[in-house]
C-alpha positions in Angstrom: 0.0 0.0 0.0 1.1 3.5 -0.7 -0.3 6.4 1.2 0.3 10.2 0.8 -1.2 12.6 3.3 -1.2 16.4 2.7 1.8 16.4 0.3 3.1 19.9 -0.3 5.9 20.9 -2.7 7.2 24.4 -3.1 9.8 26.0 -5.4 10.7 29.2 -3.6 7.4 31.0 -2.9 5.5 29.0 -5.6 3.4 26.1 -4.5 3.6 23.3 -7.1 1.6 20.8 -5.0 -0.6 21.9 -2.2 -2.3 19.3 0.0 -2.4 16.2 -2.1 -3.6 13.0 -0.4 -4.1 9.6 -1.9 -4.1 5.9 -1.0 -3.2 3.2 -3.4 -4.0 -0.3 -2.4 -2.0 -3.4 -3.4 -2.8 -4.5 -6.9 -4.4 -1.1 -8.0 -3.2 0.7 -11.1 -3.3 4.5 -10.9 -2.7 7.2 -13.4 -2.0 10.8 -12.6 -3.5 13.1 -15.2 -4.0 16.8 -15.5 -3.0 19.9 -17.5 0.5 21.3 -17.8 1.7 22.8 -14.5 -0.7 20.8 -12.4 2.1 19.3 -10.3 2.1 15.7 -11.7 5.9 15.6 -12.1 6.5 17.3 -8.8 4.3 14.8 -7.0 6.2 11.8 -8.6 9.5 13.3 -7.8 8.5 13.8 -4.2 7.4 10.1 -4.1 10.7 8.9 -5.5 12.8 11.0 -3.1 
């Protein structure tokens, strides 16, 4: 299981991700979709460390 609670990512004073929470259960397949600048890449980078 993967659980994120209230993830926040900032670049200087700019909030790229603000309060994302998600739970992914074992065996689930998840896609992160959204427009350019929505914080998809920042979220994945935060997850991967």
